[in-house]
N, C-alpha and C positions, 0 to 999 in steps of 0.2 A: 167355268164351267160350274152346274149346279152339283152340294152333295146329294147324293140316294139317299143321307139320313141326317137328319134334319138335328139330330145329337152330334155330341163328340164322344159316345160313350166307348170302351175298348167294345172290339167286336167278341168279346165272349162275354160280355154285359150281356149283350143286344141278345145272343144265341141264348145264353141261362133264362130269359125273359121269353124269348120266341118258343122254348121248351118248357115254361111253367104256364104255357097255354093248353086247355082242354083241349083237349082232344088231336094237336098236333105232333105228340110223338106216336101216338097210335099212325095218324096219316103217313108219317116219315118212315114207321116199320112198315107199312103196306107197301107204300113206293118203292122201298127196298125190294121186298121180299119180290113185288112182280119184276123190277130190273133185273133182280138175281136170277130167275126163272126163263126170262128172255134171253139174257145173255148165255146162260147154260145152254137151253134147248137149240137156241142156233151156233153154237160151239158144234155142240152133238151131233144136229141135222149135216153141217158138214164133212164128218167122218163118216155118218153112214149112205148119205148119198155118192162118197168117192169111192168107198169099198164095193165088192160083186155082192149082189149079181149087180146093184145099178153099174157101175163104176164110169160114173161122170166125171167130166173132165172139170179143171177148175171154170172155164167160159161157160158149161152148161150150167153148173153151181149158181152162178151167178143169173144168169138168166133165170133161173128160182125164183130168188129174189127181187125179180123186178116186178113179182107180183104186189111185191108190199110198194107201188109205186102211185096207185091211186089213193095211199091213205095220203098224200101231202091233201089232195084236194080236200076229201071226207072229213078231218084233221079240222080244215079250216071252217067247212062246211060244221060241222060239231058247235064248233064254238060259239058260231052265230047261233045257231039253233038253242045251244044252252042259253045266250045272254035273251032268247027273244022270249023262251017258253018258263026259263027257268031250269036249276038243275036236274032237280027230281023227275019233273015231265020229258024232262031230255032222255033223260037217264031209263026212264020206264020205256020209250017210246024205243031208242036203239036197243034194248035187252028185249021188248018183242019183235021187234024186225029182226034180229040174229033169230031169236028163236022160227021166226018166220022161215028164214032162209036157212035153218038148216031142217026145219019138217019137211020143205022143197028136196032135200035132198035124198 
């Protein structure tokens, strides 16, 4: 079985090298904040949906989250789009599409 890292460095040494890379700690920070916001939001939304006046049951709340099922396909398509067009063009296109969809509402 191939080793994932060609060096025999200690993991802390590898992490220190990674964190010394310009921009990577900021990217980790942004990723942490986004993940924290999503987990907090989805946890809080359950309580809001379960209390009156909505009073949804567990099955109904589960069906609300079914709206995220298309993300399985769109995430794979977004990866292919970013590989084909480049991340800058793909991000701009995605933001334009989202803004157009929001304006249509």
